[in-house]
py3Dmol code that shows the C-alpha trace and the ligand (Angstrom):
import py3Dmol

protein = """\
ATOM      1  CA  MET A   1     -37.143  25.729  33.068  1.00  0.00           C
ATOM      2  CA  ASN A   2     -40.794  26.790  33.492  1.00  0.00           C
ATOM      3  CA  ASN A   3     -41.714  25.329  30.158  1.00  0.00           C
ATOM      4  CA  ALA A   4     -40.170  21.943  30.817  1.00  0.00           C
ATOM      5  CA  PRO A   5     -42.636  19.123  31.528  1.00  0.00           C
ATOM      6  CA  ILE A   6     -43.526  17.654  34.886  1.00  0.00           C
ATOM      7  CA  GLY A   7     -42.189  14.105  34.995  1.00  0.00           C
ATOM      8  CA  LEU A   8     -44.247  11.384  36.666  1.00  0.00           C
ATOM      9  CA  PHE A   9     -44.217   7.668  36.835  1.00  0.00           C
ATOM     10  CA  ASP A  10     -45.845   4.548  38.138  1.00  0.00           C
ATOM     11  CA  SER A  11     -45.403   0.834  37.590  1.00  0.00           C
ATOM     12  CA  GLY A  12     -48.209   0.867  35.046  1.00  0.00           C
ATOM     13  CA  VAL A  13     -51.458   2.728  34.376  1.00  0.00           C
ATOM     14  CA  GLY A  14     -52.225   3.630  37.994  1.00  0.00           C
ATOM     15  CA  GLY A  15     -50.285   6.921  37.937  1.00  0.00           C
ATOM     16  CA  LEU A  16     -52.461   8.024  35.020  1.00  0.00           C
ATOM     17  CA  THR A  17     -55.043   8.856  37.714  1.00  0.00           C
ATOM     18  CA  VAL A  18     -52.516  11.352  39.109  1.00  0.00           C
ATOM     19  CA  ALA A  19     -51.741  12.632  35.569  1.00  0.00           C
ATOM     20  CA  ARG A  20     -55.436  13.131  34.970  1.00  0.00           C
ATOM     21  CA  ALA A  21     -55.921  15.029  38.247  1.00  0.00           C
ATOM     22  CA  ILE A  22     -52.876  17.230  37.394  1.00  0.00           C
ATOM     23  CA  ARG A  23     -54.337  17.894  33.922  1.00  0.00           C
ATOM     24  CA  ASP A  24     -57.649  18.933  35.544  1.00  0.00           C
ATOM     25  CA  LEU A  25     -55.954  21.493  37.784  1.00  0.00           C
ATOM     26  CA  LEU A  26     -53.089  22.559  35.460  1.00  0.00           C
ATOM     27  CA  PRO A  27     -54.189  22.133  31.846  1.00  0.00           C
ATOM     28  CA  ASN A  28     -51.387  24.393  30.578  1.00  0.00           C
ATOM     29  CA  GLU A  29     -48.621  22.097  31.904  1.00  0.00           C
ATOM     30  CA  SER A  30     -46.633  19.648  29.776  1.00  0.00           C
ATOM     31  CA  LEU A  31     -46.322  16.146  31.236  1.00  0.00           C
ATOM     32  CA  THR A  32     -44.074  13.206  30.599  1.00  0.00           C
ATOM     33  CA  TYR A  33     -45.492  10.001  32.026  1.00  0.00           C
ATOM     34  CA  VAL A  34     -43.521   6.746  32.368  1.00  0.00           C
ATOM     35  CA  GLY A  35     -45.250   3.422  33.101  1.00  0.00           C
ATOM     36  CA  ASP A  36     -42.571   0.998  34.247  1.00  0.00           C
ATOM     37  CA  THR A  37     -44.469  -1.843  32.652  1.00  0.00           C
ATOM     38  CA  GLN A  38     -41.289  -3.911  32.289  1.00  0.00           C
ATOM     39  CA  ASN A  39     -41.096  -4.252  36.101  1.00  0.00           C
ATOM     40  CA  SER A  40     -44.817  -4.077  36.918  1.00  0.00           C
ATOM     41  CA  PRO A  41     -46.408  -4.892  39.303  1.00  0.00           C
ATOM     42  CA  TYR A  42     -44.408  -3.322  42.102  1.00  0.00           C
ATOM     43  CA  GLY A  43     -46.761  -4.362  44.928  1.00  0.00           C
ATOM     44  CA  PRO A  44     -45.556  -7.960  45.501  1.00  0.00           C
ATOM     45  CA  LYS A  45     -41.865  -7.171  44.946  1.00  0.00           C
ATOM     46  CA  PRO A  46     -39.182  -6.650  47.649  1.00  0.00           C
ATOM     47  CA  ILE A  47     -38.899  -3.023  48.605  1.00  0.00           C
ATOM     48  CA  ALA A  48     -35.194  -2.860  47.579  1.00  0.00           C
ATOM     49  CA  ASP A  49     -36.088  -3.898  44.045  1.00  0.00           C
ATOM     50  CA  VAL A  50     -38.896  -1.326  43.841  1.00  0.00           C
ATOM     51  CA  ARG A  51     -36.462   1.339  44.971  1.00  0.00           C
ATOM     52  CA  ARG A  52     -33.930   0.384  42.303  1.00  0.00           C
ATOM     53  CA  TYR A  53     -36.540   0.355  39.487  1.00  0.00           C
ATOM     54  CA  SER A  54     -37.967   3.662  40.639  1.00  0.00           C
ATOM     55  CA  LEU A  55     -34.608   5.432  40.850  1.00  0.00           C
ATOM     56  CA  GLU A  56     -33.776   4.269  37.338  1.00  0.00           C
ATOM     57  CA  VAL A  57     -36.952   5.765  35.943  1.00  0.00           C
ATOM     58  CA  LEU A  58     -36.584   8.997  37.975  1.00  0.00           C
ATOM     59  CA  ASP A  59     -32.941   9.363  36.835  1.00  0.00           C
ATOM     60  CA  GLN A  60     -34.134   9.057  33.225  1.00  0.00           C
ATOM     61  CA  LEU A  61     -36.794  11.663  33.712  1.00  0.00           C
ATOM     62  CA  VAL A  62     -34.232  14.029  35.222  1.00  0.00           C
ATOM     63  CA  GLU A  63     -31.901  13.439  32.275  1.00  0.00           C
ATOM     64  CA  GLN A  64     -34.785  14.397  29.976  1.00  0.00           C
ATOM     65  CA  GLY A  65     -34.954  17.800  31.663  1.00  0.00           C
ATOM     66  CA  VAL A  66     -38.242  17.698  33.592  1.00  0.00           C
ATOM     67  CA  LYS A  67     -38.827  20.549  36.043  1.00  0.00           C
ATOM     68  CA  ALA A  68     -40.363  18.495  38.862  1.00  0.00           C
ATOM     69  CA  LEU A  69     -40.817  14.835  39.646  1.00  0.00           C
ATOM     70  CA  VAL A  70     -44.015  13.188  40.858  1.00  0.00           C
ATOM     71  CA  ILE A  71     -43.734   9.635  42.216  1.00  0.00           C
ATOM     72  CA  ALA A  72     -47.259   8.674  41.200  1.00  0.00           C
ATOM     73  CA  CYS A  73     -47.087   5.324  42.957  1.00  0.00           C
ATOM     74  CA  ASN A  74     -47.586   4.547  46.623  1.00  0.00           C
ATOM     75  CA  THR A  75     -45.396   1.469  46.592  1.00  0.00           C
ATOM     76  CA  ALA A  76     -42.482   3.453  45.091  1.00  0.00           C
ATOM     77  CA  SER A  77     -43.171   6.398  47.423  1.00  0.00           C
ATOM     78  CA  ALA A  78     -43.018   4.008  50.411  1.00  0.00           C
ATOM     79  CA  ALA A  79     -39.752   2.540  49.131  1.00  0.00           C
ATOM     80  CA  MET A  80     -38.126   5.986  48.676  1.00  0.00           C
ATOM     81  CA  LEU A  81     -39.880   8.306  51.028  1.00  0.00           C
ATOM     82  CA  ARG A  82     -36.602   9.177  52.734  1.00  0.00           C
ATOM     83  CA  ASP A  83     -34.064   9.537  49.954  1.00  0.00           C
ATOM     84  CA  ALA A  84     -35.733  10.753  46.693  1.00  0.00           C
ATOM     85  CA  HIS A  85     -35.730  14.386  47.949  1.00  0.00           C
ATOM     86  CA  GLU A  86     -31.986  14.320  48.620  1.00  0.00           C
ATOM     87  CA  ARG A  87     -30.992  12.761  45.265  1.00  0.00           C
ATOM     88  CA  TYR A  88     -32.299  15.424  42.904  1.00  0.00           C
ATOM     89  CA  ASP A  89     -31.976  19.236  42.615  1.00  0.00           C
ATOM     90  CA  ILE A  90     -35.512  19.616  41.267  1.00  0.00           C
ATOM     91  CA  PRO A  91     -38.616  19.295  43.541  1.00  0.00           C
ATOM     92  CA  VAL A  92     -39.880  15.760  44.163  1.00  0.00           C
ATOM     93  CA  LEU A  93     -43.462  15.091  45.188  1.00  0.00           C
ATOM     94  CA  GLU A  94     -44.902  11.785  46.200  1.00  0.00           C
ATOM     95  CA  VAL A  95     -48.364  10.479  46.954  1.00  0.00           C
ATOM     96  CA  ILE A  96     -48.326   9.302  50.584  1.00  0.00           C
ATOM     97  CA  GLN A  97     -47.956  12.519  52.569  1.00  0.00           C
ATOM     98  CA  PRO A  98     -50.763  14.425  50.750  1.00  0.00           C
ATOM     99  CA  ALA A  99     -53.172  11.510  51.345  1.00  0.00           C
ATOM    100  CA  VAL A 100     -52.299  11.254  55.023  1.00  0.00           C
ATOM    101  CA  ARG A 101     -52.745  14.978  55.512  1.00  0.00           C
ATOM    102  CA  SER A 102     -56.145  14.901  53.861  1.00  0.00           C
ATOM    103  CA  ALA A 103     -57.355  11.871  55.809  1.00  0.00           C
ATOM    104  CA  MET A 104     -56.249  13.516  59.086  1.00  0.00           C
ATOM    105  CA  SER A 105     -58.327  16.573  58.344  1.00  0.00           C
ATOM    106  CA  ILE A 106     -61.380  14.628  57.127  1.00  0.00           C
ATOM    107  CA  THR A 107     -61.893  11.994  59.814  1.00  0.00           C
ATOM    108  CA  ARG A 108     -64.432  12.838  62.499  1.00  0.00           C
ATOM    109  CA  ASN A 109     -64.412   9.650  64.564  1.00  0.00           C
ATOM    110  CA  GLY A 110     -60.628   9.086  64.327  1.00  0.00           C
ATOM    111  CA  ARG A 111     -61.056   5.705  62.654  1.00  0.00           C
ATOM    112  CA  VAL A 112     -59.242   5.600  59.311  1.00  0.00           C
ATOM    113  CA  GLY A 113     -58.862   2.683  56.966  1.00  0.00           C
ATOM    114  CA  LEU A 114     -55.999   2.273  54.510  1.00  0.00           C
ATOM    115  CA  ILE A 115     -55.897  -0.054  51.459  1.00  0.00           C
ATOM    116  CA  GLY A 116     -52.820  -0.558  49.332  1.00  0.00           C
ATOM    117  CA  THR A 117     -50.433  -3.053  47.797  1.00  0.00           C
ATOM    118  CA  VAL A 118     -48.628  -5.642  49.949  1.00  0.00           C
ATOM    119  CA  GLY A 119     -45.435  -3.528  49.578  1.00  0.00           C
ATOM    120  CA  THR A 120     -47.099  -0.325  50.765  1.00  0.00           C
ATOM    121  CA  ILE A 121     -48.890  -1.925  53.690  1.00  0.00           C
ATOM    122  CA  ASN A 122     -45.829  -3.913  54.804  1.00  0.00           C
ATOM    123  CA  SER A 123     -43.562  -0.881  54.564  1.00  0.00           C
ATOM    124  CA  ARG A 124     -45.643   0.764  57.350  1.00  0.00           C
ATOM    125  CA  ALA A 125     -44.927   4.164  55.710  1.00  0.00           C
ATOM    126  CA  TYR A 126     -48.490   5.285  56.344  1.00  0.00           C
ATOM    127  CA  ASP A 127     -48.433   3.999  59.955  1.00  0.00           C
ATOM    128  CA  ASP A 128     -45.336   6.050  60.627  1.00  0.00           C
ATOM    129  CA  LEU A 129     -47.009   9.252  59.449  1.00  0.00           C
ATOM    130  CA  PHE A 130     -50.285   8.579  61.212  1.00  0.00           C
ATOM    131  CA  SER A 131     -48.374   7.882  64.438  1.00  0.00           C
ATOM    132  CA  MET A 132     -47.973  11.685  64.722  1.00  0.00           C
ATOM    133  CA  ARG A 133     -51.647  11.752  65.617  1.00  0.00           C
ATOM    134  CA  PRO A 134     -51.994   8.964  68.206  1.00  0.00           C
ATOM    135  CA  GLU A 135     -55.736   9.638  68.648  1.00  0.00           C
ATOM    136  CA  ILE A 136     -56.295   8.314  65.131  1.00  0.00           C
ATOM    137  CA  SER A 137     -56.536   4.576  64.819  1.00  0.00           C
ATOM    138  CA  LEU A 138     -55.436   3.218  61.478  1.00  0.00           C
ATOM    139  CA  THR A 139     -56.628  -0.153  60.147  1.00  0.00           C
ATOM    140  CA  THR A 140     -54.742  -1.409  57.081  1.00  0.00           C
ATOM    141  CA  GLN A 141     -55.563  -3.985  54.453  1.00  0.00           C
ATOM    142  CA  ALA A 142     -53.531  -5.149  51.495  1.00  0.00           C
ATOM    143  CA  CYS A 143     -55.623  -5.672  48.357  1.00  0.00           C
ATOM    144  CA  PRO A 144     -53.302  -7.500  45.946  1.00  0.00           C
ATOM    145  CA  ARG A 145     -55.943  -8.410  43.393  1.00  0.00           C
ATOM    146  CA  PHE A 146     -57.052  -4.809  42.829  1.00  0.00           C
ATOM    147  CA  VAL A 147     -54.026  -3.934  40.666  1.00  0.00           C
ATOM    148  CA  GLU A 148     -54.559  -7.147  38.651  1.00  0.00           C
ATOM    149  CA  PHE A 149     -58.172  -6.078  38.005  1.00  0.00           C
ATOM    150  CA  VAL A 150     -57.201  -2.594  36.836  1.00  0.00           C
ATOM    151  CA  GLU A 151     -54.269  -3.780  34.705  1.00  0.00           C
ATOM    152  CA  SER A 152     -56.666  -6.139  32.932  1.00  0.00           C
ATOM    153  CA  GLY A 153     -59.205  -3.348  32.439  1.00  0.00           C
ATOM    154  CA  GLU A 154     -61.788  -4.962  34.726  1.00  0.00           C
ATOM    155  CA  THR A 155     -63.307  -2.321  36.977  1.00  0.00           C
ATOM    156  CA  THR A 156     -66.919  -3.469  37.181  1.00  0.00           C
ATOM    157  CA  GLY A 157     -68.786  -6.756  37.529  1.00  0.00           C
ATOM    158  CA  PRO A 158     -69.629  -9.319  40.213  1.00  0.00           C
ATOM    159  CA  GLU A 159     -66.102 -10.650  40.702  1.00  0.00           C
ATOM    160  CA  VAL A 160     -64.721  -7.140  41.372  1.00  0.00           C
ATOM    161  CA  LEU A 161     -67.476  -6.521  43.920  1.00  0.00           C
ATOM    162  CA  ARG A 162     -67.060  -9.875  45.592  1.00  0.00           C
ATOM    163  CA  ILE A 163     -63.311  -9.377  46.089  1.00  0.00           C
ATOM    164  CA  ALA A 164     -63.836  -5.755  47.169  1.00  0.00           C
ATOM    165  CA  GLY A 165     -66.314  -6.997  49.741  1.00  0.00           C
ATOM    166  CA  GLU A 166     -63.792  -9.496  51.113  1.00  0.00           C
ATOM    167  CA  TYR A 167     -61.051  -6.921  51.372  1.00  0.00           C
ATOM    168  CA  LEU A 168     -63.162  -4.125  52.810  1.00  0.00           C
ATOM    169  CA  GLU A 169     -65.324  -6.043  55.306  1.00  0.00           C
ATOM    170  CA  PRO A 170     -62.690  -5.952  58.103  1.00  0.00           C
ATOM    171  CA  LEU A 171     -62.361  -2.213  57.695  1.00  0.00           C
ATOM    172  CA  ILE A 172     -66.089  -1.647  57.807  1.00  0.00           C
ATOM    173  CA  ALA A 173     -66.168  -3.730  60.982  1.00  0.00           C
ATOM    174  CA  GLN A 174     -63.818  -1.177  62.562  1.00  0.00           C
ATOM    175  CA  ASP A 175     -66.386   1.552  61.942  1.00  0.00           C
ATOM    176  CA  ILE A 176     -64.076   3.688  59.764  1.00  0.00           C
ATOM    177  CA  ASP A 177     -65.372   7.018  58.538  1.00  0.00           C
ATOM    178  CA  THR A 178     -62.497   7.650  56.127  1.00  0.00           C
ATOM    179  CA  LEU A 179     -60.787   5.266  53.707  1.00  0.00           C
ATOM    180  CA  VAL A 180     -57.445   6.096  52.073  1.00  0.00           C
ATOM    181  CA  LEU A 181     -57.041   4.621  48.594  1.00  0.00           C
ATOM    182  CA  GLY A 182     -53.292   4.037  49.072  1.00  0.00           C
ATOM    183  CA  CYS A 183     -52.560   2.914  45.559  1.00  0.00           C
ATOM    184  CA  THR A 184     -52.856   5.058  42.448  1.00  0.00           C
ATOM    185  CA  HIS A 185     -54.563   2.215  40.588  1.00  0.00           C
ATOM    186  CA  TYR A 186     -57.502   2.232  43.006  1.00  0.00           C
ATOM    187  CA  PRO A 187     -59.337   5.371  41.808  1.00  0.00           C
ATOM    188  CA  PHE A 188     -60.257   3.280  38.776  1.00  0.00           C
ATOM    189  CA  LEU A 189     -62.127   1.009  41.237  1.00  0.00           C
ATOM    190  CA  ARG A 190     -63.728   3.853  43.134  1.00  0.00           C
ATOM    191  CA  GLY A 191     -67.224   2.823  42.054  1.00  0.00           C
ATOM    192  CA  ALA A 192     -66.864  -0.674  43.489  1.00  0.00           C
ATOM    193  CA  ILE A 193     -65.158   0.492  46.629  1.00  0.00           C
ATOM    194  CA  SER A 194     -67.735   3.199  47.271  1.00  0.00           C
ATOM    195  CA  GLN A 195     -70.557   0.702  46.709  1.00  0.00           C
ATOM    196  CA  ILE A 196     -69.113  -1.626  49.343  1.00  0.00           C
ATOM    197  CA  VAL A 197     -68.220   0.934  52.037  1.00  0.00           C
ATOM    198  CA  GLY A 198     -71.301   3.108  51.480  1.00  0.00           C
ATOM    199  CA  PRO A 199     -71.771   6.859  51.237  1.00  0.00           C
ATOM    200  CA  GLU A 200     -70.934   7.540  54.896  1.00  0.00           C
ATOM    201  CA  VAL A 201     -67.275   6.696  54.418  1.00  0.00           C
ATOM    202  CA  ALA A 202     -65.152   9.445  52.820  1.00  0.00           C
ATOM    203  CA  LEU A 203     -62.747   8.179  50.170  1.00  0.00           C
ATOM    204  CA  VAL A 204     -59.360   9.917  50.162  1.00  0.00           C
ATOM    205  CA  SER A 205     -57.471   9.420  47.016  1.00  0.00           C
ATOM    206  CA  SER A 206     -53.851  10.191  46.442  1.00  0.00           C
ATOM    207  CA  ASP A 207     -54.413  11.429  42.885  1.00  0.00           C
ATOM    208  CA  ILE A 208     -56.436  14.502  43.793  1.00  0.00           C
ATOM    209  CA  GLU A 209     -54.396  15.282  46.905  1.00  0.00           C
ATOM    210  CA  THR A 210     -51.132  15.036  45.008  1.00  0.00           C
ATOM    211  CA  ALA A 211     -52.419  17.233  42.173  1.00  0.00           C
ATOM    212  CA  ASN A 212     -53.242  19.883  44.797  1.00  0.00           C
ATOM    213  CA  ASP A 213     -49.636  19.644  46.003  1.00  0.00           C
ATOM    214  CA  VAL A 214     -48.300  20.029  42.468  1.00  0.00           C
ATOM    215  CA  TYR A 215     -50.475  23.124  41.958  1.00  0.00           C
ATOM    216  CA  ARG A 216     -49.236  24.600  45.205  1.00  0.00           C
ATOM    217  CA  LEU A 217     -45.563  23.809  44.378  1.00  0.00           C
ATOM    218  CA  LEU A 218     -45.626  25.351  40.904  1.00  0.00           C
ATOM    219  CA  THR A 219     -47.413  28.445  42.137  1.00  0.00           C
ATOM    220  CA  ASP A 220     -45.268  29.013  45.218  1.00  0.00           C
ATOM    221  CA  ARG A 221     -41.992  28.521  43.369  1.00  0.00           C
ATOM    222  CA  ASN A 222     -42.967  30.448  40.224  1.00  0.00           C
ATOM    223  CA  LEU A 223     -42.621  27.327  38.112  1.00  0.00           C
ATOM    224  CA  LEU A 224     -45.866  27.600  36.132  1.00  0.00           C
ATOM    225  CA  ARG A 225     -45.518  27.090  32.399  1.00  0.00           C
ATOM    226  CA  ASP A 226     -45.803  30.378  30.539  1.00  0.00           C
ATOM    227  CA  SER A 227     -45.419  29.316  26.875  1.00  0.00           C
ATOM    228  CA  PRO A 228     -48.225  30.333  24.407  1.00  0.00           C
ATOM    229  CA  LEU A 229     -47.693  27.008  22.628  1.00  0.00           C
ATOM    230  CA  PRO A 230     -49.927  24.065  23.546  1.00  0.00           C
ATOM    231  CA  PRO A 231     -48.511  21.805  26.196  1.00  0.00           C
ATOM    232  CA  THR A 232     -47.065  18.379  25.248  1.00  0.00           C
ATOM    233  CA  ILE A 233     -48.304  15.235  26.882  1.00  0.00           C
ATOM    234  CA  ARG A 234     -45.956  12.314  26.454  1.00  0.00           C
ATOM    235  CA  TYR A 235     -46.429   8.724  27.473  1.00  0.00           C
ATOM    236  CA  GLU A 236     -43.601   6.222  27.743  1.00  0.00           C
ATOM    237  CA  ALA A 237     -43.630   2.541  28.740  1.00  0.00           C
ATOM    238  CA  THR A 238     -40.528   0.591  29.683  1.00  0.00           C
ATOM    239  CA  GLY A 239     -41.940  -2.738  28.507  1.00  0.00           C
ATOM    240  CA  THR A 240     -41.990  -3.701  24.834  1.00  0.00           C
ATOM    241  CA  ASP A 241     -45.763  -4.050  24.518  1.00  0.00           C
ATOM    242  CA  THR A 242     -46.586  -0.381  24.248  1.00  0.00           C
ATOM    243  CA  ARG A 243     -49.799  -1.160  22.384  1.00  0.00           C
ATOM    244  CA  ALA A 244     -51.327  -2.972  25.349  1.00  0.00           C
ATOM    245  CA  PHE A 245     -50.400  -0.036  27.567  1.00  0.00           C
ATOM    246  CA  SER A 246     -51.943   2.522  25.246  1.00  0.00           C
ATOM    247  CA  GLU A 247     -55.110   0.455  24.714  1.00  0.00           C
ATOM    248  CA  LEU A 248     -55.632   0.072  28.457  1.00  0.00           C
ATOM    249  CA  ALA A 249     -54.938   3.752  29.092  1.00  0.00           C
ATOM    250  CA  ASN A 250     -57.417   4.714  26.397  1.00  0.00           C
ATOM    251  CA  ARG A 251     -60.023   2.438  27.900  1.00  0.00           C
ATOM    252  CA  LEU A 252     -59.554   3.563  31.457  1.00  0.00           C
ATOM    253  CA  LEU A 253     -59.164   7.294  30.813  1.00  0.00           C
ATOM    254  CA  GLY A 254     -61.504   7.635  27.866  1.00  0.00           C
ATOM    255  CA  VAL A 255     -58.959   9.921  26.164  1.00  0.00           C
ATOM    256  CA  ASP A 256     -56.655   9.332  23.305  1.00  0.00           C
ATOM    257  CA  VAL A 257     -53.358   7.926  24.473  1.00  0.00           C
ATOM    258  CA  SER A 258     -52.457   6.829  20.993  1.00  0.00           C
ATOM    259  CA  HIS A 259     -48.700   7.399  21.140  1.00  0.00           C
ATOM    260  CA  VAL A 260     -46.634   5.558  23.669  1.00  0.00           C
ATOM    261  CA  ASP A 261     -42.863   5.478  23.344  1.00  0.00           C
ATOM    262  CA  HIS A 262     -40.924   2.436  24.360  1.00  0.00           C
ATOM    263  CA  THR A 263     -38.219   3.460  26.832  1.00  0.00           C
ATOM    264  CA  PRO A 264     -36.160   0.502  28.053  1.00  0.00           C
ATOM    265  CA  THR A 265     -34.905   1.303  31.549  1.00  0.00           C
ATOM    266  CA  GLY A 266     -31.275   2.342  31.528  1.00  0.00           C
ATOM    267  CA  VAL A 267     -31.623   4.071  28.138  1.00  0.00           C
ATOM    268  CA  ILE A 268     -32.326   7.772  27.824  1.00  0.00           C
ATOM    269  CA  ALA A 269     -35.427   8.568  25.798  1.00  0.00           C
ATOM    270  CA  LEU A 270     -36.035  11.473  23.404  1.00  0.00           C
ATOM    271  CA  PRO A 271     -35.830  14.925  24.955  1.00  0.00           C
ATOM    272  CA  GLY A 272     -39.098  15.702  26.713  1.00  0.00           C
ATOM    273  CA  THR A 273     -38.768  19.441  26.766  1.00  0.00           C
ATOM    274  CA  PRO A 274     -41.165  21.235  24.420  1.00  0.00           C
TER     275      PRO A 274
END
"""
ligand_1 = """\
10
LIG
N -49.940 2.043 41.496
C -48.982 1.562 42.387
C -49.225 2.092 43.802
O -49.721 3.213 43.940
C -48.626 0.095 42.483
C -49.215 -0.946 41.665
C -48.330 -2.143 41.543
O -47.471 -2.096 40.660
O -48.469 -3.086 42.312
O -48.861 1.501 44.764
"""
view = py3Dmol.view(width=600, height=400)
view.addModel(protein, "pdb")
view.setStyle({"model": 0}, {"cartoon": {"style": "trace"}})
view.addModel(ligand_1, "xyz")
view.setStyle({"model": 1}, {"stick": {}})
view.zoomTo()
view.show()
């Protein structure tokens, strides 16, 4: 089991920020990444649909024999926060709780901002968790165009800054000292977001916090990979245009993501165990 890959997924390229952070901390681990490009974007879709798509992808990853699941998508995490843990025998990690925990420990003035997709913001999943600390005031803002920008490879330029300014202005007006990037696509826009909110506002990003949780989980449960062979990193996309997915991933990550398998949802892919 230890040498099986970690399975993670997102609607598209956003979860690659989580994959990258896991690779930074755990370079000996094999990963199988699924971008559910056939159903992307998740943000504007009804939560019941997102839940269905997500469970289909997670079921497939479990069939492939992964040793742990990472829901590398806030919208999917919000849709399944309650039941994903009960459905599978292997550990399931998601991105919302680690980000909330980190923001709670970072804020000094108790004013936290949250940006995310329409689905994540409307689910109030973050609000529920922050309500455990009533002294913290949470201001939320949906940023629907951010995912569009990232999925089209546009992370710099005047239009990105203009839209970022519009979205973030109401949060700055609340005097936030901590901003949660509540969508795994947003770390690709970190430069623009940071430029708008300024250096005084701490950015909490679910990719790094989740990778810390994965590290802790594998260490605590003795699940670290112990094979002398190099780890395997596998990318799968559920949509047919796997070339577009791999080109975008190459461009955003600056690493070679040259091989992307097409995995229609509902069909089991090749075994992912090295
Ligand atoms: N990356 C996803 C998230 O963290 C969602 C992007 C989308 O498909 O709208 O919420």
